[in-house]
Structures are given as C-alpha cells and as structure tokens.
C-alpha positions as CSV (number, residue, x, y, z in Angstrom):
1,M,65.2,-16.6,18.1
2,K,62.9,-18.8,16.1
3,A,62.6,-17.6,12.5
4,K,59.2,-16.6,11.2
5,A,57.6,-19.0,8.7
6,R,57.1,-17.5,5.3
7,P,53.9,-18.0,3.5
8,S,54.0,-20.2,0.4
9,G,53.3,-18.8,-3.1
10,L,50.1,-20.9,-3.1
11,L,48.9,-19.3,0.2
12,L,49.8,-15.8,-1.0
13,G,47.8,-16.4,-4.2
14,F,44.9,-17.7,-2.2
15,C,45.0,-14.6,0.1
16,S,45.2,-12.3,-2.9
17,L,42.1,-13.9,-4.4
18,L,40.3,-13.5,-1.1
19,L,41.3,-9.9,-1.0
20,M,40.0,-9.2,-4.5
21,L,36.7,-11.0,-3.8
22,G,36.3,-9.1,-0.5
23,L,37.0,-5.7,-2.0
24,S,34.7,-6.3,-5.0
25,G,32.0,-7.5,-2.6
26,C,32.4,-4.3,-0.5
27,A,32.4,-2.1,-3.5
28,A,29.3,-3.7,-4.9
29,G,27.5,-3.4,-1.6
30,G,28.6,0.2,-1.2
31,A,27.7,1.2,-4.7
32,S,24.2,-0.3,-4.4
33,S,23.4,1.0,-0.9
34,G,24.2,4.5,-2.0
35,V,21.3,4.5,-4.4
36,S,18.1,5.9,-2.9
37,G,15.8,4.6,-5.6
38,S,16.0,2.2,-8.5
39,S,16.3,3.6,-12.0
40,A,13.9,2.5,-14.6
41,A,16.6,0.5,-16.3
42,D,17.6,-1.3,-13.1
43,E,13.9,-2.0,-12.4
44,A,13.3,-3.5,-15.8
45,A,16.5,-5.6,-15.6
46,A,15.4,-7.1,-12.3
47,K,12.0,-8.2,-13.6
48,S,11.2,-11.3,-15.4
49,E,10.0,-11.2,-19.0
50,E,6.6,-12.2,-17.8
51,E,6.3,-9.4,-15.4
52,Q,7.6,-6.9,-17.9
53,K,5.0,-8.0,-20.4
54,L,2.4,-7.7,-17.6
55,D,3.5,-4.1,-17.0
56,E,3.4,-3.3,-20.7
57,T,0.2,-5.0,-21.7
58,V,-2.1,-5.0,-18.6
59,F,-0.8,-2.4,-16.1
60,P,1.3,0.3,-17.9
61,K,2.1,3.2,-15.7
62,D,3.0,5.7,-18.4
63,K,-0.3,5.8,-20.2
64,V,-4.1,5.3,-19.9
65,V,-5.6,2.2,-21.5
66,D,-9.1,1.6,-22.6
67,V,-11.4,-1.1,-21.0
68,K,-14.4,-1.6,-23.2
69,I,-17.3,-3.6,-21.7
70,T,-20.0,-5.1,-23.9
71,I,-23.0,-6.4,-21.9
72,D,-26.7,-6.9,-22.4
73,E,-28.4,-3.6,-21.6
74,D,-31.0,-5.3,-19.3
75,D,-28.2,-7.3,-17.5
76,F,-26.3,-4.1,-16.9
77,Q,-29.2,-2.2,-15.6
78,N,-30.1,-5.1,-13.3
79,M,-26.6,-5.0,-12.0
80,L,-26.9,-1.3,-11.2
81,D,-30.3,-1.6,-9.7
82,N,-29.2,-4.4,-7.4
83,A,-25.6,-3.2,-6.9
84,G,-25.5,-4.4,-3.3
85,A,-26.0,-8.0,-4.3
86,E,-22.6,-8.0,-6.1
87,E,-23.7,-10.7,-8.5
88,Y,-21.7,-11.5,-11.6
89,M,-23.1,-10.9,-15.1
90,G,-21.7,-12.2,-18.4
91,A,-19.9,-9.8,-20.7
92,S,-17.2,-9.5,-23.3
93,I,-14.2,-7.3,-22.5
94,E,-11.8,-5.5,-24.8
95,Y,-8.9,-4.6,-22.5
96,N,-6.1,-2.6,-24.1
97,G,-6.9,-4.0,-27.5
98,Q,-7.3,-7.6,-26.5
99,T,-10.8,-9.1,-26.5
100,F,-12.1,-11.8,-24.0
101,E,-15.5,-13.4,-24.2
102,H,-17.5,-15.0,-21.4
103,V,-16.1,-12.7,-18.7
104,G,-17.8,-12.1,-15.4
105,I,-18.4,-8.5,-14.1
106,R,-20.0,-7.3,-11.0
107,T,-20.2,-4.3,-8.7
108,K,-17.8,-4.3,-5.7
109,G,-16.8,-2.4,-2.6
110,N,-17.8,-1.7,0.9
111,L,-18.2,1.9,1.9
112,S,-17.9,3.1,-1.6
113,L,-20.6,0.7,-2.9
114,N,-23.0,1.5,-0.1
115,S,-22.4,5.2,-0.6
116,V,-23.1,5.1,-4.3
117,V,-26.2,3.1,-3.7
118,R,-27.4,6.0,-1.6
119,M,-26.6,8.6,-4.2
120,E,-29.6,9.9,-6.2
121,D,-27.8,10.8,-9.4
122,S,-24.8,8.5,-9.7
123,D,-24.2,4.9,-10.7
124,R,-20.4,5.2,-10.6
125,Y,-19.7,1.9,-9.0
126,S,-16.4,0.1,-8.7
127,F,-16.4,-3.1,-10.7
128,K,-14.6,-6.5,-10.5
129,I,-13.7,-8.2,-13.8
130,S,-13.3,-12.0,-13.5
131,F,-11.8,-13.5,-16.6
132,D,-12.1,-17.0,-15.3
133,E,-15.7,-16.8,-13.9
134,Y,-17.2,-18.9,-16.6
135,V,-14.3,-20.3,-18.7
136,N,-10.7,-21.2,-17.9
137,Q,-8.9,-18.1,-19.1
138,T,-6.6,-15.3,-17.8
139,F,-5.2,-12.1,-19.1
140,E,-1.4,-12.5,-19.0
141,G,-1.9,-14.8,-15.9
142,I,-4.3,-12.4,-14.2
143,S,-7.7,-13.8,-13.4
144,K,-9.3,-10.8,-11.7
145,I,-8.9,-7.0,-11.9
146,N,-10.7,-4.4,-9.9
147,L,-11.8,-1.2,-11.5
148,N,-11.8,1.3,-8.7
149,N,-14.0,4.4,-9.0
150,N,-11.6,6.7,-7.2
151,Y,-14.1,7.1,-4.4
152,S,-13.1,9.8,-1.9
153,D,-10.2,11.0,-4.0
154,A,-10.7,14.2,-6.0
155,S,-7.0,14.1,-7.0
156,Y,-7.4,10.6,-8.6
157,M,-3.8,10.0,-7.2
158,R,-3.9,8.7,-3.7
159,E,-4.1,5.0,-4.4
160,F,-1.9,5.0,-7.5
161,L,0.9,6.8,-5.6
162,S,0.5,4.9,-2.4
163,Y,1.1,1.6,-4.3
164,E,4.0,3.2,-6.1
165,L,5.5,4.1,-2.7
166,A,4.9,0.6,-1.5
167,E,6.8,-0.8,-4.5
168,A,9.7,1.6,-3.8
169,M,9.8,0.3,-0.3
170,G,10.1,-3.3,-1.5
171,L,6.7,-4.4,-0.3
172,P,4.8,-7.0,-2.3
173,T,2.4,-4.8,-4.2
174,P,-0.5,-5.5,-6.5
175,K,-0.2,-4.2,-10.1
176,Y,-2.2,-1.0,-10.9
177,S,-2.8,1.5,-13.8
178,Y,-5.2,4.1,-15.0
179,V,-8.0,3.0,-17.3
180,N,-10.8,4.7,-19.3
181,V,-13.9,2.5,-18.9
182,Y,-16.5,2.2,-21.7
183,V,-19.9,0.4,-21.4
184,N,-21.6,-0.6,-24.6
185,G,-19.7,2.0,-26.6
186,E,-20.1,4.9,-24.3
187,L,-17.5,6.4,-22.0
188,W,-18.5,5.4,-18.4
189,G,-15.6,6.9,-16.4
190,F,-12.0,7.3,-15.6
191,Y,-10.9,4.5,-13.1
192,L,-7.9,2.9,-11.5
193,A,-7.4,-0.7,-12.3
194,V,-5.9,-2.8,-9.5
195,E,-4.8,-6.5,-9.6
196,Q,-6.7,-8.7,-7.2
197,I,-4.5,-10.4,-4.7
198,G,-4.6,-14.0,-5.8
199,D,-2.5,-16.7,-7.4
200,A,-0.6,-14.6,-9.9
201,Y,0.3,-12.0,-7.3
202,L,1.4,-14.6,-4.8
203,E,3.5,-16.5,-7.4
204,R,5.2,-13.3,-8.6
205,N,6.0,-12.1,-5.1
206,F,6.5,-15.3,-3.1
207,G,7.4,-17.9,-5.6
208,D,4.2,-19.9,-5.2
209,A,0.6,-19.7,-4.2
210,N,0.5,-22.7,-2.0
211,G,0.2,-20.9,1.3
212,S,-2.8,-19.8,3.4
213,L,-4.3,-16.4,2.4
214,Y,-6.5,-14.4,4.8
215,K,-8.1,-11.0,4.4
216,A,-9.2,-8.7,7.2
217,N,-12.8,-8.1,6.0
218,G,-14.7,-4.8,5.8
219,G,-17.1,-5.9,8.5
220,S,-15.4,-6.3,11.8
221,G,-11.8,-6.5,10.6
222,S,-9.2,-7.8,13.1
223,E,-6.7,-6.0,15.4
224,L,-4.9,-9.4,15.7
225,N,-5.4,-9.6,19.4
226,W,-5.3,-13.1,21.1
227,L,-8.7,-14.7,21.1
228,E,-7.8,-18.4,21.7
229,T,-10.0,-20.1,19.0
230,I,-10.1,-19.6,15.3
231,D,-13.8,-19.2,15.3
232,S,-13.4,-16.0,17.3
233,Y,-11.6,-14.3,14.4
234,A,-14.7,-13.5,12.4
235,G,-13.0,-10.5,10.8
236,L,-10.4,-12.7,9.0
237,D,-11.7,-14.4,5.9
238,L,-9.9,-17.3,4.3
239,K,-9.2,-16.4,0.6
240,S,-7.2,-19.4,-0.5
241,D,-8.4,-22.9,-1.3
242,K,-6.9,-24.2,1.9
243,G,-6.0,-22.6,5.2
244,D,-3.7,-23.4,8.1
245,D,-5.7,-22.3,11.1
246,E,-3.1,-23.8,13.5
247,A,-0.4,-21.7,12.0
248,L,-2.6,-18.6,12.2
249,L,-3.3,-19.2,15.9
250,A,0.4,-19.9,16.5
251,M,1.3,-16.6,15.0
252,L,-1.3,-14.7,16.9
253,D,-0.3,-16.4,20.1
254,E,3.4,-15.6,19.6
255,L,2.6,-12.0,18.6
256,N,0.5,-11.4,21.7
257,N,2.0,-13.7,24.3
258,G,5.6,-14.4,23.2
259,T,8.7,-12.5,22.1
260,D,10.1,-14.6,19.2
261,Y,8.3,-12.6,16.5
262,D,10.7,-13.6,13.7
263,S,9.6,-17.2,14.1
264,V,6.1,-16.4,12.9
265,L,6.3,-13.0,11.1
266,D,8.3,-11.5,8.3
267,V,9.2,-8.7,10.7
268,E,10.9,-6.4,8.2
269,E,7.9,-6.5,5.9
270,A,5.6,-5.8,8.8
271,L,7.7,-2.8,9.8
272,K,7.5,-1.5,6.3
273,F,3.7,-2.0,6.2
274,I,3.3,0.0,9.4
275,A,5.6,2.7,8.1
276,L,3.6,2.9,4.8
277,N,0.3,3.5,6.6
278,A,1.7,5.8,9.3
279,V,3.6,8.1,7.0
280,S,0.8,8.2,4.5
281,G,-1.7,8.9,7.2
282,N,-3.9,6.0,6.1
283,F,-6.3,5.2,8.9
284,D,-8.6,3.2,6.7
285,S,-6.3,0.3,7.5
286,Y,-5.0,-1.8,10.3
287,L,-4.1,1.4,12.2
288,G,-7.7,2.7,12.2
289,Q,-10.9,1.8,14.1
290,N,-12.0,-0.6,11.3
291,K,-8.7,-2.6,11.5
292,H,-9.1,-3.8,7.9
293,N,-7.7,-3.5,4.4
294,Y,-4.8,-5.9,4.7
295,Y,-4.1,-9.5,3.8
296,L,-2.1,-12.1,5.7
297,Y,-0.2,-14.7,3.7
298,E,1.4,-17.8,5.4
299,R,4.2,-19.9,4.0
300,E,5.8,-22.6,6.2
301,G,4.5,-20.9,9.4
302,I,5.8,-17.4,8.5
303,F,3.2,-14.7,7.9
304,S,3.5,-11.7,5.6
305,I,1.2,-8.7,5.9
306,L,0.1,-7.4,2.5
307,P,-0.9,-3.8,1.6
308,W,-4.4,-3.2,0.2
309,D,-6.8,-0.3,-0.6
310,Y,-5.2,3.2,-0.3
311,N,-7.8,5.6,-1.6
312,M,-8.0,7.2,1.8
313,S,-4.2,7.8,2.3
314,F,-2.3,11.1,2.1
315,G,-5.0,13.6,3.0
316,G,-8.1,11.4,3.2
317,F,-8.3,12.1,7.0
318,G,-7.6,15.8,6.8
319,G,-4.4,17.2,8.4
320,S,-1.0,15.8,9.0
321,G,0.9,15.0,12.2
322,V,0.7,11.3,12.9
323,L,2.9,10.1,15.8
324,I,5.1,7.6,14.0
325,D,5.7,5.5,17.2
326,E,2.1,5.6,18.1
327,P,0.3,5.7,14.8
328,T,-3.0,4.3,15.8
329,S,-6.4,6.0,15.9
330,G,-7.1,4.4,19.3
331,A,-5.1,2.8,22.0
332,L,-1.7,1.5,20.8
333,A,-2.1,-1.6,22.9
334,D,-5.1,-2.6,20.8
335,R,-2.8,-3.0,17.8
336,P,-0.3,-5.6,18.8
337,L,1.4,-5.8,15.4
338,V,2.5,-2.2,16.1
339,A,2.8,-2.2,19.9
340,K,4.7,-5.4,20.2
341,L,7.2,-4.9,17.4
342,L,8.0,-1.3,18.4
343,Q,8.7,-2.3,22.0
344,V,11.8,-4.1,20.7
345,E,14.5,-1.4,20.4
346,A,16.2,-3.0,17.5
347,Y,13.0,-3.2,15.6
348,K,12.1,0.4,16.4
349,E,15.5,1.5,15.1
350,Q,15.0,-0.5,11.9
351,Y,11.5,1.0,11.6
352,H,13.0,4.5,11.9
353,R,15.6,3.7,9.2
354,I,12.8,2.5,6.9
355,I,10.9,5.8,7.4
356,A,14.1,7.9,6.9
357,D,14.7,6.0,3.6
358,M,11.1,6.9,2.5
359,L,11.7,10.6,3.2
360,D,15.1,10.6,1.4
361,G,13.9,8.6,-1.5
362,Y,10.3,8.4,-2.8
363,L,9.0,11.2,-0.6
364,A,11.9,13.6,-1.1
365,E,10.3,16.9,-1.9
366,A,11.7,17.4,-5.4
367,N,10.9,13.8,-6.4
368,F,7.4,14.0,-4.9
369,E,6.4,17.2,-6.7
370,A,7.9,16.0,-10.0
371,R,5.9,12.8,-9.8
372,V,2.6,14.6,-9.0
373,A,3.2,17.0,-11.9
374,E,4.0,14.1,-14.2
375,L,0.8,12.2,-13.3
376,K,-1.2,15.4,-13.6
377,Q,0.0,15.9,-17.1
378,M,-0.9,12.3,-18.0
379,I,-4.4,12.1,-16.6
380,S,-5.8,15.7,-16.6
381,S,-7.5,15.4,-20.0
382,Y,-9.1,12.1,-18.9
383,V,-10.3,13.6,-15.6
384,E,-11.8,16.6,-17.5
385,A,-13.7,14.3,-19.9
386,D,-14.9,11.9,-17.1
387,P,-18.7,11.9,-17.5
388,S,-19.5,10.3,-14.1
389,A,-16.8,12.1,-11.9
390,F,-17.7,12.7,-8.3
391,Y,-16.0,16.1,-8.5
392,T,-15.6,19.0,-10.8
393,Y,-12.3,19.7,-12.6
394,D,-11.6,22.6,-10.3
395,Q,-12.0,20.3,-7.3
396,Y,-9.6,17.9,-8.9
397,E,-7.0,20.6,-9.2
398,Q,-7.7,21.7,-5.6
399,G,-7.3,18.1,-4.5
400,I,-3.9,17.9,-6.1
401,A,-2.9,21.0,-4.3
402,Q,-3.9,19.5,-1.1
403,V,-1.9,16.4,-1.9
404,V,1.2,18.5,-2.1
405,S,0.3,20.5,1.0
406,F,-0.3,17.3,3.0
407,H,3.0,15.8,1.9
408,A,5.0,18.9,2.9
409,E,3.4,19.1,6.4
410,Q,3.6,15.4,7.0
411,T,7.2,14.9,6.0
412,A,8.2,17.9,8.0
413,S,6.6,16.5,11.1
414,V,8.0,13.1,10.6
415,R,11.5,14.4,10.1
416,Q,11.2,16.3,13.4
417,Q,10.0,13.2,15.1
418,L,13.0,11.2,13.8
419,D,15.5,13.7,15.0
420,G,13.9,14.2,18.3
421,T,12.8,17.8,17.9
422,I,9.2,16.8,18.6
423,A,7.7,13.7,20.3
424,S,7.1,10.6,18.2
425,S,4.8,9.0,20.8
426,G,2.4,10.0,23.5
427,D,0.6,8.3,26.4
428,G,-0.4,5.2,24.6
429,S,-3.8,6.5,23.5
430,G,-2.8,6.7,19.9
431,S,-2.3,9.7,17.6
432,G,-4.8,11.9,19.3
433,T,-8.4,11.7,20.4
434,G,-9.5,15.1,19.4
435,G,-8.5,14.4,15.8
436,F,-5.7,12.2,14.5
437,G,-2.1,13.4,14.8
438,G,-1.7,14.4,18.4
439,G,-4.6,16.8,18.5
440,R,-3.6,18.5,15.2
441,G,-6.9,17.3,13.7
442,M,-7.6,14.8,11.0
443,G,-11.3,15.1,10.7
444,G,-12.2,17.9,8.4
445,G,-12.7,15.6,5.5
446,G,-16.5,15.2,5.7
447,Q,-16.9,18.7,4.3
448,N,-15.3,17.7,1.1
449,M,-17.7,15.0,0.0
450,P,-19.1,14.8,-3.5
451,P,-22.7,15.8,-4.2
452,D,-25.3,13.4,-2.8
453,A,-22.7,11.5,-0.9
454,G,-25.1,11.4,2.1
455,Q,-25.5,13.8,4.9
456,G,-26.7,11.8,7.8
457,G,-23.4,10.7,9.4
458,E,-23.6,7.1,10.8
459,A,-26.8,6.2,8.9
460,D,-25.0,6.9,5.6
461,A,-21.8,5.1,6.4
462,P,-22.4,2.0,8.3
463,A,-18.8,0.7,7.7
464,M,-17.1,4.0,8.6
465,A,-19.3,6.1,10.9
466,Q,-17.5,4.9,14.0
467,Q,-14.1,5.9,12.6
468,D,-13.0,8.0,15.6
469,G,-16.0,10.2,16.2
470,A,-13.9,12.5,18.3
471,A,-11.9,13.3,15.2
472,A,-15.1,14.3,13.5
473,Q,-15.6,17.0,16.1
474,G,-12.1,18.0,16.7
475,G,-10.8,17.9,13.1
476,Q,-9.4,20.9,11.3
477,A,-11.0,22.6,8.4
478,P,-10.1,21.8,4.8
479,P,-7.4,24.0,3.2
480,D,-8.3,27.4,2.0
481,G,-10.2,27.4,-1.2
482,F,-11.3,23.8,-1.0
483,A,-15.0,24.2,-0.7
484,P,-17.6,21.4,-0.6
485,P,-19.6,20.8,-3.8
486,D,-22.5,23.1,-4.4
487,G,-25.4,22.4,-2.1
488,Q,-23.3,20.1,0.0
489,M,-23.7,20.4,3.8
490,P,-21.2,18.9,6.2
491,G,-22.5,15.7,7.8
492,Q,-22.8,15.2,11.5
493,G,-21.3,11.9,12.3
494,G,-18.2,9.9,11.8
495,F,-15.2,10.6,9.6
496,G,-14.9,14.3,9.8
497,G,-18.6,14.9,10.2
498,G,-19.9,13.0,7.1
499,M,-20.2,9.8,5.3
500,R,-17.2,10.4,3.1
501,P,-13.9,11.7,4.0
502,D,-12.6,14.5,1.8
503,R,-11.9,13.5,-1.7
504,D,-8.8,15.5,-2.2
505,G,-5.3,14.5,-2.6
506,G,-3.5,11.3,-2.8
507,M,0.1,11.0,-1.9
508,G,2.7,12.2,-4.2
509,G,5.7,10.4,-5.5
510,M,9.0,11.0,-7.0
511,G,10.1,10.8,-10.6
512,G,9.2,7.7,-12.6
513,G,11.0,4.4,-12.4
514,F,11.1,4.0,-8.6
515,G,9.0,0.9,-8.4
516,A,11.1,-1.8,-6.7
517,P,11.3,-5.2,-8.4
518,G,9.6,-6.8,-5.5
519,A,10.7,-8.6,-2.4
520,Q,11.3,-11.9,-4.1
521,A,13.4,-10.5,-7.0
522,A,15.4,-8.4,-4.6
523,A,16.0,-11.5,-2.4
524,A,17.1,-13.5,-5.4
525,Q,19.6,-11.0,-6.5
526,G,21.0,-10.4,-3.0
527,S,20.6,-7.1,-1.1
528,P,23.3,-4.4,-1.0
529,Q,23.7,-5.1,2.7
530,E,24.2,-8.8,2.0
531,A,26.9,-8.0,-0.6
532,A,28.7,-5.7,1.7
533,A,28.5,-8.1,4.6
534,A,30.0,-10.9,2.4
535,G,32.8,-8.7,1.3
536,I,33.7,-7.7,4.9
537,A,33.6,-11.3,6.0
538,I,36.1,-12.3,3.3
539,V,38.4,-9.4,4.2
540,I,38.3,-10.5,7.9
541,L,39.0,-14.0,6.9
542,L,42.0,-12.8,4.9
543,L,43.4,-10.8,7.8
544,A,43.0,-13.8,10.1
545,C,44.9,-15.9,7.6
546,V,47.8,-13.3,7.4
547,L,48.0,-13.1,11.2
548,V,48.2,-16.8,11.5
549,V,50.9,-17.1,9.0
550,F,53.1,-14.2,10.1
551,Y,52.5,-14.3,13.8
552,K,52.1,-18.0,14.4
553,R,52.4,-18.9,18.0
C-alpha cells in the first residue's frame, strides 16, 4: 500500500493561517449581521469628519436650530404676493449662528404652493435658500436648502421620520432637521429643513457628482414606460449640467423590453425604494397617479432611484393595508419599475427580506413608539408657539396619535402578507380601486384639511385632484376624535374628497441613532454579508487543501 504523504510544516502553517482568517471573517460577518440597527457610535464612526460636521452644524437631529432671514420688507411682500412666480430675492441669512450675505430666497413647491396661494389667511409658504445664487459660497458644502412648511402633516413628523427610515435602510438620503424660521426679527414658523439633491449630496453618497441627474417633475411625472424617444419623456427634467440621454433610453428600454435589469439599474436600491414607499403608504410618489417625487442618477450607465418628498407618507392617504406586491394606486403593469422587478422571483424574495428587516428594525413597535415620543418631546413647544401653523395644537396631538395608529395597522397587515396569512397581491389592478389598500380605503384624508385649504376638489388642487378619484369616494373616515378644523367642509373631488389629504401623522421611528452611514460608506467598509462570504470561502479553500494533501489520488 502506498503511504500517504504528510503535509509539510509550511503547509500546515499556511492552512492554520487560512483557518484563522476564515473563522475571523465568519465571526465578523455573523456579529454584524445580527444587529438590526446601527448604534449612534457605529454610525458616527462610519461617517467622515465632513459629514459629522454637517450633521452637527447644519442638520442636527437632536435639536431645533434657528434660521433668521433678513430681507427688505418690500421685497419680501412682493415675494408673498407673487409666490407662484418662485423668483429669488436677495437676503442675508443667519443659520444656526452663522451669517451669510447675498443669499437668494424664494417660495417653492407644487401642490403646497398652489394651495397656500388659494388660502385667504395664510402666507405660510415653503422656501428655498440658495447660498450660491449671487456669490460663490456654500454652507459646509451645501448650496441649497429647502424650508418645508409641513404642509398636509399635522404631526410635523411624516417627512422627518420617512427620511430617517430611508437612512436606516441604507438608501442615499438628503440631510434634514427641524428649524425655527424668523423673518426680519419675527418668528415666522416651525419648518423642516431638507437638503436639496445636488452636488454635495451626490458626492457624499456616490463619490462624485459627474453623472446625469433627472427628476420626475410635479407636472406629468413619469411611470418609466417605454416611449422610444427622449423628447417623449416630458415628465423627466434634467437637473445636472450634462445629461446622458442615450444611457437613459437604454435603461428604459431594458427595463421595459429586456431582462438584464442589473446592467442598467442598482436593483437592490430600487427594491428598497419600492419598499420604503409601499410600507409607508406613500402614494404621492412613483407608486401613485402622479408618478413623481423621485430622482434618477446615472453613473457609467447604471441608474439609482433616489427618495424625495415624504410629507404624505404614513397616514397621508388615510387607512392602511397596501398590497406589498402590488403597491400601486392603479394598474401594476403601468409601473414597470415595480412590475418587472417583482416578476423575478429572486428579486421578490430579496424585496420581502428588505421589508422584514424594516419591520424588525426601524419599524419595530417599541422602537417606533419610542422615537415618536422622543420627537414629540423635542418639538412640542415649538409647535405650540408656531404663529403660522396650519393646525391647532390639539390637532397636532391627534395627528401624532394617528401616526401611531397607522403604524400599528400597517405593520400588522404587512407581517400577515409576508407570512402568507393574507394576500400580498391581487388581480393586477393595484392596491384597490375603491380606496387604496385592497378596498380598505385610503381616501378619508380630505376631511382633515387645514382652514381655508380649499373646498372645491379638482379646481383647488390641479396637481393632485386626479389622485385616484375612486379612493376619494370609497375611503374610510378619519380616526375617532380627529375632526376637521372649525368651519371646514369636506371637499368633493380628488384625494379623499378635498384638495389636501389629511394633515395628521407621519411615520414613526425607533430610538435615536438608527440612521445608516449611507450606501457608499457601507460599501467602502464591506457589508456583513460580504465579510461572512469571504470567511466561508477561505474555510472551503482550507478544506480543499487538506483533502488534496491527505487524500491525494
């Protein structure tokens, strides 16, 4: 019998080294993957010094900062009187203690702007601050900040917490924070500041801002169906200095007519984007009739879909019960980004895992309620003192209660869909025609409009009146105790019977510190799955080595 060859000391040492590396890799991957949400310390460690300074100076999440606007009285009044023109006026801005001269400021918005224009007793517009409008300057690299008026959100929380959820999911998310806005020394209102998606955002999340940036506009938007020529996509506006229309057409062609989606899309990011909007019930998005409020960013032919504008999420459309595998307000086939990706079984499984992680992490009941309570404690005194608020303080508290109620109902429904207890899809017509959510009703919101929001249905809301008129007739009533403002009558058209959806809750979140470091930072560090895979590969290599040595043929 032929004697078995013995491994040399060098080989044994090499194999031992491989074993140590493999086990450490597996341990690292296992330890990381067991964490449902990042701690504040881990988050801070993952961020660059520049981003940490940005969070502390411009967009702190743990406090409210003052934004003091000094502007010529006549210029400001002209801006208010001609708000629809959205023309910049010169001003000086003191933002969290830092002063900037020669700053541009203008009104901004789509539905929110048009609605405030129609109000008889409110000038509470959203504003856009442009630090570099007249001179070459930025605020910690940020050139533009939006001051959002919390339109259609009595809780003041929807957009803040939606972005926080997006961060926790690892989506590239604009910075945001609460601010108290002053104009010429007088308190104007309690707002939410949101970073404009632009160069600083792109560089932070993608490493550079050299790609093509498109936005689905508030006019016609885009369902991303195949239309053959770039001129046919009137709902997609180029927002970068240069665009790659050929790459955009190639992506749309592959999405609609091909199957190699990974060659043109960041598929994981797209699945997370769909999950974010579906679970939060946000139909003022790609999922809704207006198919807007998102950006597309292209780098080397691969497109990312970027989240934007979440003041209508988590209760803005009334009740819960979205079909997670058919989360559109109309025919699923008319939203190819959803329909095509979820037709691929592997992608659907990945999508379901993403949703499960949301429910076990950021949206876990204890985390959610704790975060809502934490934010309420931080902002309530500012809400109470808000001189231009759309709602009373009682309605603010009722709005928060509806946030919690929506979350409980929505997550319960989604869990049942994931485990197969109830259906997660229907006949392809979307999440219900008599109200979103498979007939459960999502259209009671119009009864919760602020005073003077408009009562004429379509005429008062040109951008939103067609948002599933069936939902307006079939929607459920607001929660008990949530009455419309004094003198307010429900509207008769669009969006739950009125120009504005209910202004109650936003989505809740978990305890602080769950913002993810961002897609690029996570990729730079290596994901837990990648660490585990590397460790397993080394162990397999080790075993192969041993087999060859001891059982050599």
